[in-house]
N, C-alpha and C positions, 0 to 999 in steps of 0.2 A: 546590516544588523549589528547591534552592539556587541563588541568583544568584551568578555568579562574575565576577571582574575579570580580564580577559585582558590582562596587563601587556605581553606581547610585541606584541599587536595595537595597544594604545594607544601604545606607543613607536614603532611603525612609522608610525602616523598622524601623530605629531609630526614625523617625519623626512621627510614627503612633500614633493614639490616644490610650489611655489606658482604655477607657470605656469598661466595661465588657459586657453589653447588647448592642446589635446592632439591626439594622432593620431586620436582619435575625431571631432574637430571641425575639424581643419585643412582649409582650402580648401573649407569648406562655406558657401555663400552665405546659407543660412538661419540660420546661427549668430549669436547676439547676446549681448553681454556686459551683465549687469545687476548690481545690488546689492540684497541683502536689507535690509529695514528693521528687523527685530527686533534688539534689542541683543545677544541671545545668539547670533545667527547673522549677523554682519557679514562675510559671505563672498561673494566674487564667483563668478559662474557663467556658463556658456554654455548656450544652449538649442538643441535640434535637433529638427526634424520627421523622424520615421522611419516607414516603412510598417508596417502591421499585417497579419499573415497569420492568418486564423482558419480552421483546418481546411482549409488549402489555397486559400482564397479571399481576395482582397484586401478589406480592411476599412478603407480610408482610411489616415490617418496619426495619430500621437499625438506630443505634445511630451515630450521627456525633457531632463533637466538634467545637467550635469557641473560640480560645484563645484571651485574651484581647489585646495582642500586634498585632494580625492579625484578627480583628473581622469580616472580610468579607470572609475569606478563610476557607472553610470547611476542617476539618481533620477527619480521620476515623482510627480505629484500624486495624492493618494488619489482625487480625483474622476475624473481621467483613467483611472486604473487600473480603477476600478469600471466605467467605460464600455467598457473593453477586454474585461474578463472577462464582463460581463453587459450586452450592448448594450441601449440604451434606458433604462438606469438611471444614476444618478449619486449622488454624496455631497454634500450641502449642508454647507458649511463656515462656521462663525461664529467670528470671533475674539472671545474673551471677556476677554482680558487680555494682558499681556506674555508672549509665548511660549505662550499657552493658546488652545486651539481646541476647539470642539464639532463633531463630525462626525455627520451624520445621513443614513442611507440608509433604504430601505424596510423593512429588517429590525430595526435597532437603532441605538444611538448609541455614540459613543466620545469620550473626552476625551484630547487629546494635549497634552503639555507638551514643547516643544522646548527648554526650560531644563533640566528634569530628565530628558529623554529617556525619557518614559514614554508608554504608550498604554493607557488603561483602557476596556474594553468593558463596557457594561451587560448585553449578551448576545452573547458572542463568536460562538457558532455561528450565531445569526440574522444577525449583521452580515456574516459571510463565506459566506452560503448561496448556492451556485450550482446547487443541485439542481433548481430550477425549469427549468433547461435540459433536464433529463431527463424530469421530469413536472411540468407546470405547477402552481404552488401548493404544491409539496412542501416539507415541513420539511427541515432540514439533517440528513438521516439517511443510510441506506445503501440503495441500489437500483441494480442494474446495467442496468435498462431492458429486460429480457426481456418480450415482450408478453403472455405467458400469466400474468404476475403483475404487480400494481401496488401501490405504496406506499399504505397506508391512513392510518395515523397513528402517533404515538409518545407514550409516557408518560414523564415525567421525575420523579425523586425524589432527595432528598439534594443535597449540594453547592450550587453557585450558578452561574448562567449568567454572572455578572460575573467578568471576568478582567482583571488588570493585568500588562502586560509591561514589565519594567525594562530598557531597552536600554542605559542608561548602564553597567550592570554588564558589558556586552560591548564597550564602546567604539564602539557604533553610534550615529551622529548622526542624529536626526530634524531636519528643517528646516521653517521656516515663513516666510511673509511676509504682506503684506496681502491677497494673492490666494488663498492656500491653504496646505496642508500637504504636505510632500514626504518620502517614504520612499525608501530604496534600493529599486530595482525588485525585487530578489530577496527582500527582507524582506517586501514585500506578497505576492509570489507564494507564499512559504512560509506566510503566515498564511491564505491562501485555499485552499491545496491540500487536497483533500477525499478521501473514500473512493472516489469514482467515478473519480478520476484526472484531473480537470480540472487543467490545468497551463499555465503561461505563462512565457516566457523572453525576455530582451532581451540582445543582445550589444553594444549601443551603436550598432548600425547598423539594427536591425530588431527588431520584436516578433513573436513567434510564439505563438499560442494553440492548444492541442490539447484536444479534448474528452476525450481519454483518452491520457495519456502512458504509454509503456512502452518496453521494448527493441525492440518490434516496429515495423514500418513505419507503424503507426497513430498513433505518437506524434510529438513535435516533431522527432525525427531524420528521420522519414519525410516530414515537411512541408518541412523545410529542411535540406539536407545540411551547411550550415555548422555545425549543432549536433551532427553526428555525432562520435563519439569520435576517429575518425581525423583529421578536419579540425581539431578543437579542439587536438589534440596538435601540429599543425604550427607553432603560434606559438612553441614552443620555450621562451620565457622569459615570466615573469609579472612584472607591475608591483607595486611596493611597496604601493600603496594597495589593489589588488585582493587581494594576499596577506593583508593584515591583515583586510580586510572579509570575505573569503571564509571565513577560519578562524573569525572571530567569529560570523558568521551560521550556519555549520555547528554550532558549539557551542550556539547558541541553539536550533536545531531539535532536536538530540538531547536537550538538557536539558528542553525544553518540549513537543515535538510527537511524541516517541517513545513508543510504547505500553507499554514495560516488560513484555514477556510472560513474563519470568523464564527466558528461554532462554540468556542469556549469563552467563559467570563474572564479568563486570565490571559487570553491571547494577546491583547494590546500591550500588556505589560511585558510579556515575553519578547514580543517584537521590538519593544523599545529598549529594554535593559537586559534581556536574556533570562533563561530559566533560573539560574542560581539566585540572582537578585530578586526575582519574582517570588521565589520560595522564601527568601530571607525577609521580605517585606510583609509577609502574611503569617499570622500566628500559627495556623494549621500548616502552612508551608514550611515553617521552621521545624516542625515535628517530622514532616515528610523528609526533609533534608537529613535530619538526624538518623532516620531509619535507613535512608539510602547510603549513609556513611557508617552504618552499623556493621560490626563483625559477625553478628548473629544472622544466619541465613534467613530465618523466618521473619525477622524484623525487616531485612532488606526486601524480601518478597512482598511484605505488607506495604513498604514504601513505594515499590514499583506500582502496586495496585492502586495506591492512593493517588499516584500521578494521573490516573484516569479522571479523578475529580477536577484536576487542573487543565486537562487537555481533552475532555470528553466532547466529541463532535458527532455523536449519535452512532458511532460504531466503526468509522474508518480508522480512528486511532484507538488501539487497544494496547495499553502499556503492560498489562499483566492480567491474569485471570485466576484469582484465588478460588473461584468456583470449581476449577479443575482439581483442586486439592482441598477437600472438605475439612480435613483435620487442621490444616494451616488457616483456613478461613475461620473456623470456630475459635482457634487460639487468638487470631487477630481481633475478633469481635469482643472477646473477653478481656484482652489485655489493653485495648485502646477503644473503649466505648465511645468517646467523643469523636474520634477520627472515623469510626465505623458509621456513626450517625451522619457525619459530614459526607462520607462516601455514599450513603444511602440517598441523601438529598440530591447530590450532584449527578450520580450515575444510575443508581438502582431505581429511584422513583420515576424519572422520565422513561426508563426502559420498561418498567412495569406498566406505565400508562400506555405506551405504544403497543406492547404485547396484548394488553387487555382490549384495546381498540381493535386490533387485528383478529385475535382468536375468539373474543367473546361477542363481537358485533359484526365487523365488516365481512369476514369470511362466512359466518353462519347466515347472515342476512342475504348475501349473494347466493349461497347454496339454496336457501328457501325459495328464491326467485327462479334460479336457473338449474338447480340440481348441482350436485358436487362431483359428478363424473365427467361430463362433457365440457370442452373448452370453447365450443362454438355454438351459438344460438341465433335463431332468426325469428324476427317478428315483422311482418309487413315488408317494407323495403329496406329495413335496417337489420344488420347482423352485428354481433359482438363476439370478440374472442378475448380471453383473459389468460395471462400467464403472470405469475407472481414473482418472477425472477428472470433476469437476463443471464443467469448462471444455469447450472444443471444441464449444461450442454453435453450431449453424448459425443464427445470428441473422438472416441475410438471408432464409433460407427461412421462419423463423417470422414475420418481419415481413411477408413477402409473403402468408402465410396470413391474418394478422390484418388486412391491408389489402384482402383479398378478391381478390387477383390470382393466387393459386396454392393448390393443395390443401394439407392439413396434411402436414408433413414425415413421412416414413416411413423404415423401415430401408433401403429401396432408394435413397431420395434423400439421406438424412442418416445414414449408418450409424454415425458416431462421436459423434453428439449424445447426451449422457447422458439427456436427457428422452425422446428418441425410443426409446432402448434400454429405459428404465424403463417407458414406456407399452406398448411391445411385450410386455414380460414380464408386466405387469399384465393385459393383455387376454388373453394366452395362458393364464395361470394361472387367471384368473377364468372363462374359457369352458371350461376343462377340468374335468369333474366329478371326476377323480381327484386333482387338486391341491388340497391344503388349506394347504400351507405355502410361503411364498416367502422365500428367502434373498437379501438384497441384499449382494453381495460388495464390501466396501470395503478389502480387505486390501492392495491396492497403489494406493489412491486418494490422490493427493497434494493434492487440493483443487481449487479453482476458484471458482465463483460461489455465494454464499449464496442468490441468487434461485432457483437450481435446487434447493438443499437444502430451502428453505421450501415450494416447490411440491410437492416429493415428500412432505414430512411432512404436508402438507395432505391428500394422497391416502392416506397410511398411517393417520393417526389423527385427521384433521380439524382440526388446529391449524396456524396459519401465523404464528408469531412467534418471536423469540429476543431474548436480553438481552445488553447490553453496558455496560461502564463507560466513560464519557468521562473519561480520565485528566487532561485539562486542567481541566475544571470539577468533577470528582469527582461528576458526576451519574450516577445509574443510569437506563439507558434500556431501554425495551422497544419494539421495532419491530414493527408489525403490518402484514400484507399481505392483499390480496384475491387469490384464485387462481381462474382459469377452470378449475374442477375437472373439467368434462366436455370441455374442450378443443374447444369448438364455435365459438370465436372471439368469445364474448360473456361479459361478467360479468353474470350474472342469477340469479334465484332457482333456476333449474334446477341450478346448481352445488351447491346444498345436498343434492340427491338422490343424489349420487355416493357409493357405498360399495362397498368390496371385501371380501368375506367370506373373508379370508385371514389366516392367522397369519404375521406378519412376523418376520424375524430379521435383525439387522444384524451382519455378519461383519467383525471388525476385527483389525488387527495393529499392531505398532509403526510400520509404514509409513503407516498411516492418518493423514494430516496435514491441518491447516487445516480446510477444509470436510469432509474425510474424518474429522476429529475432532469437528466441530460436529454432524454428523448423528447419530452415536451418542450424543452428549451430550443432544440434544433427545429422541431416541427413548427412551433409557433412563429419563429422568425422566417420560416419558409412559406408561411401563409396557410399552413394546415391548422384546422380548428382544434383548439384545446378547450375542454369543458370540464366542469367539476369544481373542486376546491383547489386552492393554491398548493402546489407540490411542496414536499418537505425539505428540499435542498440536498446538500451533499455535493461538493464541488471539486474534489481532488481524487487523483489516482492514489494508490496505496503503495507505500514502501515497506519492505520487510527487512527487519534488522535482528541482530543478536547482541545482547549486552556482552561486555568483556567476560562476564561470568558464564555466558552461554545461553541465557534465557531469551526466548523469542519475544519480540514485540513488533507492532506495526504502527505506522503513522500516516496521516494524510501527507502525501509526498509533495515536496517543493518542486519536483520535476514536472508536475502537470496539474495546475490549478485551473479548472475549467472556466471559460469565459463565454460571454455572449457576443453578438456581432459588434457591440460597442466596446468590447474588451473590458466588460464589467463582470465581476464574479457572479455566478449563478447560485451561490450558496444560500441566498435568502429565499429561494424557491421561485417557481414560475406562476404568475397570475394568469388564470385561464382567460380566453376570449369571452367565454360565457360562464358565469359562476352559478352553480346549482346549489341551492340551500339545503341544509340538513333537514331531515324529517323531524327529529326531536333530539333531545339530549338526555342522558342518564347519569346517575352518580355511581361511582365505584369507590372502593375503599382499599387502601394498602397500608398496613401497619398503623391503623387508626386514622389515616389521613384520607380525606375525600378528594376526588378529582372528577372532572367531567369527561364523558365519552359520548360520541355522537352517532346517531343512526345514519347509515349510508343508503337506506332504501331508495331515496330520491335519485341518487346517482345511477341506480341500475334500472330506471324506468325507461324502457325502450321506446314507448310512445312519445314521451317527452324528449328523449334524445333524438328521435327521428325528426320532430318538429324543429329542434335547435339546429340540427345539421342542414335540413332543407332550407331554413331561413338564412343560415350563414353562407351557403353556396348558391342561394337564389335558385334552388331547384324547383 
């Protein structure tokens, strides 16, 4: 990817105050002023001990630094950061020359130059691996930790695990002295952010680590309300050094850690020249950049939200959510009507179209045919089960079962759990001598966990793996998993005996997104029938991040761009083996603009589906 020079950020860095003590360190008895010894970093700084919160539990303190040329941006040593995100581990640092350092942790090594502002990993993924927190000894891959599936291994081909990041191109300064190497806290947090959602943030007063960061209360916001959007907005104004660094770091993340799923109109430009130049080349983008570099917190928030219009990929990437703050949203609409209209066109209009299709047509039509209570229905020799998400898993109930403290979850105890719904349908169909065909309805399935997808494919056709491209290293990855296929609470040889003598059909529509797109991709290449309309795409895992100011955002992650058997992206959707036409189309209106929505009744015709399945499998 292209490296870019952020002139505005560099200029702001030059204009920063040189005061040693700042509001972050005033009146702090633990603060000390020292001097670095490297010729390239003769900059005074203060240190501060701040508390560490790990998933709601106190985990001691850690030292952070504030340099006098960047008095509001917290820095941390790489060794201390490693001990925060992976307790019991550390990074050994060896000074090898003027401004040169060799970093070594249990996974890999990195070479840092604080003169050239570069960091070169011999194996980037191994160096930043936190997945041992989820499954001991696990490689840096993808696994959500559901107990009926476990990570087995991965294979890699192509590309190279070695990665060099050039921070000088972004005006980001790496520091060093005889004791260690120091990065901006957010820079390290971004490098370590993975597909599981491990995330850590520092506001200059505290460090908070979350095993899974999200908009929900399980993330950093739920652990410390100071990181909630509402409280972050209260500061009102932003400092010059934080403005410059926050923009530079955001550009670095989008340029290097974004998965490029091909869902955005601006993606090709970002891949070619980077986010900064992409914004500069577009009239609306120039306004977005001005907002991102604004000292006014509300303008900055509006700029983050406007980035959705440049990166919108149907929901994996969410740069900001003004809808969470109605007052800010209203101010933005009134202050920037042309930008708000642009945002409506790029983000809100396609979202409204999708929601209208789901809530006004697809779900009501299905309910009229099957009812809205049961998830399993039978007609003749064909049954259908539907679940509209691969999420909503009752993980607590499954963990209790695998820990031996509760029976296996059932439809009575966990009626919304997709695996429970699927197992219920499998068992009913398998035990019914009339049923030969089972349709898995993904027509309004918007995704969730690939753990669930892979466990289901294991039961459908006996394979439990999928493929992804690491956009950072250009390595082709195949992730393999073990599945407790008889769901008896154990991984053993008895799992190999499980087989269901059913003809499976995956039913899809343009609403089938993310894991709702992954499952038909896997099933089709395995020879399982896919019928309906072309699925809606969605080809990346999700990375969770925090801006330097503390705001949550997420992006399609470069660590896992999903591919098919030919190593092509599946983002354009999966074309069914048999296309089922729509019944008719209707017109809907949003803010005076008309758009088409389609009747899904034909997709739910079990007589027709039975004929399609029987013909496909020559039954």
